N, C-alpha and C positions, 0 to 999 in steps of 0.2 A: 382447283383449276387445272386444265390440260395445258401444257407448256410445250412449245417447239423452240428449237434453237439451231443455230449455225455458227460456223466460225472455227477458231483455233481450238483444238482438242488436246492440248499438252497435259500430260498426267492423266488422261482420262477425265478431264474436268466435265465434259459434256456426256461421253459414252465411254464406260471402262473398255479398255482394250479396242477401242475404235481407232479409225483412221486419224492422222494428224490434224486434219480439218474437214469441216462438213460445208459444202457449198451451197446446199439449200436446206430449208428448214426441215428438221427431223424431230420427231416426238421423243421428248426426254422424260425421264422419271416416270415411266408408265405405271408402276404400281404405287405411286404416291400422289397426294393432292397437294400441288405446290402452289403457295400464295405469292412468293417473290424470290429473288435470287441476287445475291451479291458475288460478282466474278472478277478476278484479277487474271493475271496471265496463266498461272498454273494451280489455282485453287478456286473453289466455288462454295458458297454456303447457301443452302436452299432452306427457305422459311416454309415449313409444312403446316397444315392445320393442327389445332390443338397445342399451339405454341411449341411445336417440335421443330427440330433443325436437323440437317443433314449435310455432312461435309464430303466433297469430292476433290481430289487433288493430290499433291505431292507429300502430304503429311502422313499418309498411310494409317497405320494403327494410332498414330497421335491424334488423327482427325476423328476417329471413332470415340476417343474420350472427349474431344472437343464438343462433337455432336450432343453426347450425353450431358455435358456441363451447361450446354445452351438451353436445356429444357426450361420452359416457363418464361423465357426472355422475349421480349416484343422487338428489340431494336439490336441488329448487328451489322457492323460495316467492316469490309475488308479490303485490302489492297495486297500486292504480292508479298510483302513481308510483315504486314501488320494487321490484327484483327481486333476490333474494339466492340464492346457491347455495353448496353445500359441494363443493369439488374432490376429486379422487382422493386427496390426501394430507391431508384433513381441514381445509384452510384455508377460511375463511368469505369470500365474495366478494360484491361489491356491483357491480351494473351501473350505471355512471355515465358520462354523456358518451360513449355509444356504445362503451364498453369496460369490462372487468372490472377491479376494484380490490380487491386483497387487504387485508382489514381486519386491522390489526396487534394484538398482544395486549400489553398494558401489564405487562411484567414486573418494572418497578422502573426499570432503565436504559431509555434510549430504545432503539427497535427497531433502529437501526443499531449500536448499541454490543453487541448480543447476539452472543457468540460461539457456535461450534458446540457447545461443551460443554453450553450451556444450551438449545439448540434443542428437545431432548427435553422440556423442561418446558413448552413451549407446548401448549396444547390441540389435541386433534384432534377436531374438531367432527363431529356426525353429522346434525344436523337443526337447522332453524331456522323461526321463524314471524314474519311481517313484516306490518305495517301502514305507512302512510305516516310516521307519527310514532313507531313502536314496532318494535323488533327484538330478539327473545328467541331465544337459541341454546342448544343442548345439546352437551356433549362425550361422549366415549366412556366416561367414568367416571361419567356421570350427574350433572355439575356444570352448574349453570344460570347462564347469562350474560345480562346486559343489553347487548346487542351483543356486546361482547368483555370486559366488565367482570364479574368473578364476583359471583354473587349467592349467598352461602352460606345454606343451610336448615338449619342444626343438624345437619350430616352426612347429611342425607337424599339418597338417590340418586334422581334425577328420570328418569322414562322417557317422558314426553310433556310438549309445551308447546302453547299455543293463544293466540291474541291476537285481541282485539276493537279497535274504534276507539280506546278509551281504557283498556282493561284488559287484564290478562295472567292466564292459569291455567297451573298447572303440576301434574302428577300424579306423586306419589312411588311407588317401588315397593312401599311399605307400603299404597298405596291411599288415602293422604291427598291432598286436594286443597288446593292453595295458590292464593292470589288476591291481586292488588295492582293499584294504579292508581286511576283515578277511580272513585267509588262513587255518583255523582249520580244514576244511574238504578237503583241497587240491584245493579249487575252483579258486585261484589265478593263479595256475600253474607254480609256481616258483620253484617245487621240495621240498618245506618245508611245514610245517603247521603253519607258522608264519604270522603274519600280515604285509601287505604292505601298507605303509601309503600314497603313492603318485603313480600316474600312471606309471607303469614299464613295459617295453616291456616283453612279454612272450617268453623267449629265445627259447624253443623248437619249436616255430612256425617262428623264425626269418629265414629269407631266402626264405620263402613261400609267395606266393601272396594269402592272405586270402581276401575272398570277402564278407563274411557274418559271423556273430557272434550272438550267443544267450545265455542268461543266465536264469538258473533254480533257484530254491530255494537255493541250495548249490552245483550245478554243472554249467559247461560251455561248449559250443560247438562252433566250428568253421568249416566253409567249405573253402576248397582252390580252386583256379581257375581251377584246374584239376578234381573238382568234388569229391575230398576225404573229409571225415568228421573226425574231431579229437574232443575228448571228455576228459573231466578232472573234478576231484572234487569227491563228495560223490557218492558212488554205492550201498547203503544198500538196494535199491529195484530194482537194475539192470538197473537204468536210464542212464547209460553210454553205454549201449548195451553189456556189458561183463558179464559173468557169475558172480553171487555174493554169490552162495553157491554150494557146491559140491555135486551133486546127479546124479545118473544114469538116471534120468528121463529127463535130459537136452538133451540126445542124443536120446530119443524114439520119434517116430512119432505118436503123440496123436492127434486124431481128435475131434474136437468139431462142433456140427452143429451150424451154425451161426444164431441162431433165436432169437427173442426178449425175453429176460428173465426179462424186465422191470416190475415194479409193475402193477398189474392187472387193477388198477383204471385208468391208462392212455389208456389201451386197450379199455375201454368203450368210449372213445373219439376217436375212430377210429385212434388208434396209428399205428396199424399194416401196414395199407397202405402207411403209411408216413415213415416208418422205412426202411433204404436203402436197405437191402436185398430183401424187397418186392417191391420196386419201379420198380427194374429192372426184377422182375418176375422170377428170377433164383434162383437155389438152391446152395448157395455158402457154401464152407466149409473151415473153418480157421483150420490151423494146428499149434500146439504148437511150434513156432520157425520156422515153414516151411509152404510153401504152395506147394502142389504137382505140381501144373500148373507151378509154376516158380522156382521149386527146383534147376534147373540148374543155376540160378542166385546167389545161396548161395555158399560161399567159404568153401568147406569141409575141407581145410587145416586151417581154421581160428585158431586164438588164442583162447584157452579154458581154460586158467588158471583163478582161481577166483580172482575177484579184489573187494576190499573193499573201498579203496580210492586210487585215481590216483592223485598224486600231480603234474604231468606233463602231457600235452596233449598226449593222445594215439590215434593212427590211429584205427578207427573202420574197422576191415577187415572181417566183418560177410558177406559181398557180394563179388561177383567176382570183379576182377580189372576194367572190362570195365563198371561197374554199375557206373553211375554218379549221385550223391546226387545234387538235385536242391534247397532243403530248408530244415531247420531243425527248430524246435520250442521246447521250454523247458517249462514244468510246474514246479511246485514246486518239484516233486519227479517222473516226468516221461518225456519222451521225444518222440516226433513223427518226422518221416522223409518223405519227398517227393522224390521219385526217378524219374529217366529220362523216366521210362515207364509209369509214371502216377500213379504207385501204391504208397499207403501210409502204413508206418510200425510204430509200436510203441513198446516201452519198459519201464519198471519201474512200478511204483505203480499202481495197476489197482482196487483198492478197491471200487471205485465209478463207474467203468466201463469206466473210462476216455480213455482207449485205443481203445475203439470202437470195441470190438471183440465180442459182444454179450453175454458176461459172465464177471464176477468179479474175475475169478480166477487170481492167480499170473502167469506170464510167465518170463521165465528166459532168453531169448535172445530176440531180435526184432522179432515181429510177424506181419504178413501182416493183415490189416484191409480190411473189405469188400469194402471200398470206393475206387474209381479209377478216374482217369483223372480229378482231381482237379486243379483249378487255383492256389490257394495257401492254406497254412494251418497255424493254429494258436492255441498254447496251452495256456489254461488259468491255474490258479493255480492248479485246480483239475478237468479239463475239457479240450475237444479238439473240434476244429471247422475246417470244410472243405469246401471250397468255390468253386462254379462252376460258369463259365460265361454262358454256354449254358444250356438250359432247360433239365432235365433228362427225358429220355423216356424209 
């Protein structure tokens, strides 16, 4: 696939020797076929075709060895200080001291006492989600684990997991969302700001069939089978899509020319021809909170009350009822959305240009990016990525 990205470029995570940030989507990894990416503050792990992986970031030469060791693996997850992977036989591995360590599973007796007869009792992991202080994994039977310690949820089969800085989410096959961890910014969605010690259903979403979940630094998102998106948690930068400050500017039609405002030293490397607005050879205009071409898709009667913290899931009613959300991805303090018409919208913190708007100014509601017709989206901690199946002409 072809991938474009924007946002923080610490340690050359996006483009080696590029500027510190990219404020509009730029084509990345042009000589490689990228399937997905895991991105933290200063490191990224790119999944390539043929079960190959490529590392970019602060590890330098160590990263080259890491890339080679990852060959043949399907699942890798990364935070700023931790990298985990699932190997070919379903073992959970942690990259530590420049080498992979297999995490053992507590069967009762110590690991070295387990005989061959009981090896089949060990879980076969299929995925994992990681932050510096959290590791949640899932085995092939849908059993949830805190690292390698089972977390039973009353027999519920789990199909997806996500983690934020201090909280965790799990999605059951039944469409129920479970949350646990710190709730001090409302991110567990239980109506309070208290900690939740074990996986607990998010009551406000019970009765809905949730098909996708995402966790940001201190906020959470979920999409229902009807294409509605619900968000909860911290909204100090507008990452939930709701107004976070009261100002008349919120309702003004302010136009920004969507041209590259990235550091000039990248322009010397023929950056502009690879910047998305120039690839299509069109003059695109981004409107603060609106795009004139698609204004009819925005709900003019939407909720406009200022939200600082949402301790229970709230329906984001920014778009009209017939708009279907296809995907959502959360960074530390920003969120990007993929709509059914192929458009991509972003909200939240934009200090590093991670919303892909061609500028680094704050926006107060979801704003359309110049990117369209993407296959899927991915938010890094302070960056965003847009994937295309077909060549861009």
